[in-house]
C-alpha positions as CSV (number, residue, x, y, z in Angstrom):
1,M,0.0,0.0,0.0
2,A,1.4,3.4,-1.0
3,T,2.2,5.9,1.7
4,T,0.6,9.3,1.4
5,I,3.2,12.0,1.3
6,C,2.4,14.8,3.8
7,R,3.4,18.3,2.9
8,R,4.3,20.7,5.8
9,I,3.1,24.3,5.6
10,L,4.7,27.0,7.8
11,L,1.9,29.4,8.6
12,A,3.4,32.4,10.5
13,V,0.7,34.1,12.6
14,D,0.6,37.0,15.0
15,G,-3.0,36.9,16.2
16,S,-4.3,39.5,13.7
17,D,-7.4,39.3,11.7
18,Q,-5.3,39.0,8.5
19,A,-3.4,36.1,10.0
20,L,-6.8,34.4,10.6
21,E,-7.7,34.9,6.9
22,A,-4.4,33.2,6.0
23,V,-5.4,30.3,8.2
24,R,-8.8,30.2,6.4
25,Y,-7.1,30.3,3.0
26,A,-4.8,27.4,3.9
27,G,-7.7,25.3,5.0
28,T,-9.4,26.0,1.7
29,I,-6.6,25.5,-0.8
30,F,-4.5,22.6,0.7
31,P,-5.8,19.0,0.9
32,S,-6.4,18.1,4.5
33,E,-5.4,14.5,4.1
34,R,-2.0,15.4,2.7
35,T,-1.0,18.5,4.6
36,K,0.3,19.3,8.0
37,I,-0.1,23.0,9.1
38,V,2.3,24.5,11.6
39,L,0.9,27.7,13.2
40,F,4.1,29.5,14.1
41,T,4.3,32.4,16.5
42,V,7.4,34.3,17.5
43,G,7.6,36.0,20.9
44,T,3.9,35.4,21.5
45,G,3.2,38.5,19.4
46,F,4.6,41.1,21.9
47,P,5.8,44.4,20.5
48,E,9.6,44.5,20.4
49,V,9.8,47.5,22.7
50,F,8.7,45.4,25.6
51,W,11.6,42.9,25.4
52,D,14.1,45.4,26.9
53,L,11.9,47.1,29.4
54,G,13.8,45.6,32.3
55,R,16.6,48.1,31.5
56,N,14.3,51.1,31.2
57,P,14.1,53.2,34.4
58,L,10.5,54.1,33.6
59,Y,9.5,50.5,33.5
60,Q,8.8,50.0,37.2
61,S,6.3,52.8,37.3
62,Q,4.4,51.4,34.4
63,K,4.9,47.7,35.2
64,S,1.3,47.0,36.2
65,K,0.0,48.5,33.0
66,V,2.5,46.6,30.9
67,M,1.8,43.3,32.6
68,G,-2.0,43.9,32.1
69,W,-1.4,44.5,28.4
70,L,0.7,41.3,28.2
71,A,-2.0,39.3,29.9
72,D,-4.6,40.7,27.5
73,R,-2.3,39.9,24.6
74,Q,-1.9,36.3,25.8
75,L,-5.6,36.0,26.0
76,T,-5.9,37.3,22.4
77,I,-3.4,34.8,21.1
78,G,-5.3,32.0,23.0
79,E,-8.5,33.1,21.3
80,F,-6.8,33.3,18.0
81,R,-5.6,29.7,18.3
82,A,-9.0,28.5,19.2
83,K,-10.5,30.2,16.1
84,A,-7.7,28.8,13.9
85,Y,-8.3,25.3,15.2
86,K,-12.0,25.6,14.5
87,I,-11.4,26.9,10.9
88,L,-9.1,24.1,10.1
89,A,-11.3,21.5,11.8
90,D,-14.2,22.7,9.6
91,A,-11.9,22.2,6.6
92,D,-11.5,18.5,7.6
93,F,-8.0,18.9,9.1
94,S,-7.6,16.4,11.9
95,E,-6.1,17.4,15.2
96,N,-2.8,15.6,14.3
97,A,-2.6,17.7,11.1
98,V,-2.3,21.0,13.0
99,E,0.6,21.9,15.2
100,I,1.1,25.0,17.4
101,K,4.7,26.2,17.7
102,T,5.6,29.2,19.8
103,Q,9.1,30.4,19.9
104,T,10.8,33.1,22.1
105,K,12.3,35.7,19.8
106,K,16.0,34.9,19.1
107,T,17.1,37.7,16.8
108,N,14.0,39.4,15.3
109,I,10.7,38.2,14.0
110,L,11.7,38.2,10.4
111,N,14.9,36.3,10.8
112,D,13.2,33.8,13.2
113,I,10.6,33.0,10.6
114,V,13.2,32.6,7.9
115,Q,15.3,30.3,10.0
116,E,12.2,28.2,10.8
117,S,11.4,27.9,7.1
118,Y,14.5,25.7,6.7
119,Q,13.0,23.0,9.0
120,E,11.6,20.7,6.2
121,Y,8.7,22.9,5.1
122,N,7.2,22.8,1.6
123,A,5.8,26.4,1.7
124,V,5.4,29.4,4.0
125,V,2.1,31.3,4.3
126,V,1.7,34.7,5.9
127,G,-0.9,37.5,5.9
128,R,0.0,40.5,3.9
129,T,-0.5,42.8,6.9
130,G,-0.3,42.2,10.6
131,I,-1.3,43.9,13.8
132,S,0.8,47.0,13.1
133,R,-0.8,48.1,9.9
134,S,0.6,51.7,10.1
135,K,4.1,50.3,10.4
136,D,3.5,48.0,7.4
137,L,2.6,51.0,5.3
138,V,5.6,53.1,6.4
139,V,8.5,50.6,6.3
140,G,7.1,47.8,4.2
141,S,5.3,44.8,5.6
142,L,6.9,41.7,7.1
143,A,5.3,39.8,4.2
144,G,7.1,41.8,1.6
145,K,10.5,41.2,3.3
146,I,9.8,37.5,3.6
147,V,9.2,37.3,-0.2
148,K,12.6,38.9,-0.9
149,I,14.5,36.6,1.5
150,I,12.9,33.2,1.3
151,K,13.8,31.6,-2.0
152,H,14.1,27.8,-1.2
153,I,10.3,27.2,-0.9
154,P,7.2,29.0,-2.2
155,T,6.0,32.0,-0.3
156,I,2.3,32.5,-0.1
157,I,1.1,36.0,0.8
158,V,-2.6,36.3,1.7
159,G,-4.2,39.7,1.2
160,G,-7.7,40.5,2.4
161,R,-10.1,37.5,2.2
162,P,-9.8,35.2,-0.8
163,T,-13.1,33.4,-1.3
164,S,-12.4,31.5,-4.6
165,R,-10.4,28.3,-5.1
166,R,-9.7,29.2,-8.7
167,I,-5.9,29.5,-9.5
168,L,-4.3,31.7,-12.1
169,I,-0.7,30.8,-13.0
170,A,1.3,33.5,-14.8
171,L,3.4,31.3,-17.2
172,D,6.4,32.4,-19.3
173,E,9.5,30.7,-20.5
174,S,11.3,31.0,-17.2
175,I,12.3,28.1,-15.0
176,E,10.7,29.9,-12.0
177,A,7.3,30.0,-13.8
178,M,7.3,26.2,-14.4
179,R,8.3,25.7,-10.8
180,G,5.2,27.5,-9.9
181,V,3.2,25.0,-11.9
182,N,5.0,22.2,-10.0
183,S,4.2,23.9,-6.7
184,V,0.5,24.1,-7.4
185,G,0.5,20.4,-8.4
186,V,2.4,19.3,-5.3
187,L,0.6,21.4,-2.7
188,A,-2.9,21.7,-4.1
189,G,-3.2,19.3,-7.1
190,S,-5.0,16.5,-5.2
191,R,-7.9,18.9,-4.4
192,N,-8.5,19.2,-8.1
193,P,-8.7,23.0,-8.3
194,E,-9.7,24.9,-11.3
195,V,-6.5,26.2,-12.9
196,T,-5.8,28.7,-15.7
197,L,-2.4,28.9,-17.4
198,C,-2.0,32.5,-18.5
199,H,0.6,33.8,-20.8
200,M,1.0,37.5,-21.6
201,I,2.0,38.5,-25.1
202,K,3.3,42.0,-25.6
203,L,2.8,43.2,-29.2
204,P,5.6,45.2,-30.8
205,G,4.6,48.9,-30.8
206,R,4.1,49.1,-34.6
207,F,1.5,46.3,-34.5
208,H,-2.2,46.7,-33.7
209,L,-5.1,44.3,-33.2
210,P,-8.3,44.5,-35.2
211,G,-10.0,47.9,-35.0
212,S,-7.2,50.0,-36.5
213,R,-5.7,50.1,-40.1
214,P,-6.4,46.8,-41.9
215,E,-2.7,46.2,-42.8
216,S,-1.6,46.9,-39.3
217,A,-4.3,44.8,-37.8
218,E,-3.3,41.9,-40.0
219,K,0.3,42.1,-38.9
220,G,-0.8,42.3,-35.3
221,Q,-2.9,39.2,-35.7
222,Q,-0.1,37.3,-37.4
223,W,2.3,38.2,-34.5
224,L,-0.3,37.1,-32.0
225,E,-0.8,33.7,-33.7
226,Y,3.0,33.3,-34.1
227,S,3.5,34.0,-30.3
228,K,0.8,31.5,-29.3
229,N,2.2,28.7,-31.5
230,K,5.7,29.4,-30.2
231,F,4.6,29.2,-26.6
232,K,2.3,26.1,-27.1
233,P,5.0,23.6,-25.9
234,Y,5.2,25.3,-22.6
235,M,1.5,25.2,-22.2
236,D,1.4,21.5,-23.1
237,E,4.2,20.8,-20.6
238,A,2.5,22.7,-17.8
239,T,-0.8,21.0,-18.5
240,G,0.7,17.6,-18.4
241,R,2.4,18.3,-15.0
242,L,-0.9,19.5,-13.5
243,I,-2.8,16.4,-14.8
244,E,0.0,14.1,-13.4
245,A,-0.5,15.9,-10.0
246,G,-4.2,15.1,-9.9
247,V,-5.9,18.0,-11.7
248,D,-8.6,16.9,-14.2
249,A,-7.9,18.0,-17.7
250,E,-11.3,19.6,-18.1
251,R,-10.5,21.9,-15.1
252,I,-7.4,23.3,-16.8
253,S,-7.8,26.2,-19.2
254,L,-5.4,28.2,-21.3
255,D,-5.4,32.0,-21.7
256,F,-3.3,34.4,-23.8
257,L,-3.4,38.0,-22.8
258,V,-2.3,40.8,-25.1
259,V,-0.5,43.4,-22.9
260,R,0.0,47.0,-23.6
261,G,1.4,49.0,-20.6
262,N,1.7,47.7,-17.1
263,P,1.6,43.8,-17.1
264,V,0.9,43.7,-13.3
265,R,-2.4,45.7,-13.8
266,K,-3.3,43.4,-16.7
267,I,-2.9,40.2,-14.7
268,L,-4.7,41.6,-11.7
269,E,-7.6,42.8,-13.9
270,T,-7.8,39.3,-15.4
271,A,-7.8,37.7,-11.9
272,R,-10.5,40.1,-10.6
273,N,-12.7,39.6,-13.7
274,G,-12.3,35.9,-13.6
275,N,-13.0,35.6,-9.8
276,Y,-9.6,34.0,-9.0
277,G,-8.5,33.7,-5.4
278,T,-4.9,32.8,-6.2
279,I,-2.2,34.2,-8.5
280,V,1.0,32.2,-9.0
281,V,4.1,34.0,-10.3
282,G,7.7,33.1,-10.7
283,R,10.3,35.4,-9.3
284,R,13.3,35.7,-11.7
285,Q,16.7,35.9,-10.1
286,A,18.3,37.7,-13.0
287,L,16.7,40.9,-14.2
288,S,17.8,43.6,-16.6
289,F,18.3,47.2,-15.5
290,V,15.0,48.2,-17.1
291,E,13.0,45.3,-15.4
292,E,14.6,46.0,-12.0
293,H,14.5,49.8,-11.8
294,I,11.8,50.9,-14.2
295,W,9.2,48.1,-14.3
296,G,10.0,46.7,-10.9
297,R,9.8,43.1,-9.9
298,F,6.5,41.6,-11.2
299,S,5.9,39.4,-8.2
300,E,6.5,42.1,-5.6
301,K,4.2,44.6,-7.4
302,T,1.5,41.9,-7.7
303,I,1.6,41.3,-4.0
304,K,1.2,45.0,-3.2
305,M,-1.7,45.5,-5.6
306,A,-3.7,42.3,-5.2
307,E,-6.9,42.6,-3.1
308,N,-8.7,39.6,-1.6
309,M,-6.2,37.3,-3.3
310,A,-3.3,35.1,-2.3
311,V,-0.1,35.5,-4.3
312,W,2.3,32.5,-4.6
313,T,5.9,33.5,-5.4
314,I,8.3,30.9,-6.5
315,S,12.0,31.4,-7.1
């Protein structure tokens, strides 16, 4: 009898509402019979300023207030865990499939999460914002920093409240994009999700689609057909990998997008109009000067702009 392979998901939580949405998303997208979810908390969610209060001369006069706040915070974390357990139980996760792991801060929250991610996990999931939303807006969210640092496993950033199980994979010729296909298959394939493989085609500036001058429109259509045929082997390869992972062929669709202007806005518009709850993007390691400094990284911009969606980034 074959042994079912269990995938371990590191779900970094801080007790916030967005962290709870990340838990809800994990319960929706991952197969309960093949997944173990580790709810990981660093420093029980206390603000960093409280860790060095023992050396602050003002601490003694405010000690009772601080201890009261910490007690309330502990209660909040306890309530969060109870809600998280309930969400995952409702998603058919057994008690053995959910683990609570709390760690006293060693260096800082970001580094502690990164270090934990090397402990035989298959992906890391985190809410796009946490308890300190104002800080997220000013210095960049913890989630954004995690995406830049963690490259050995997929990072999944949950923004808002994704309600759809439909998955949109942004596919190009890069190795990272095909790794995204593999990640969907390995982590979610057995749940047989509805998946769209989406390739963006940027027409040369002198070409136009039907609606402009006839000769220009004809050249534009020829370029479009040429681009589709050229990319077809990648689509076929990705489709085959998803089917092998357990996704029914009829639940896989192909889409070619003609892009003029910002490709991030185009993929997000497609995701919103198609009611997708997940966008999967590859994060290229080598970018040109134009891509890096003018267009910016596609994956990072997608994370910042996506609303009520989860963004998977694969390096």
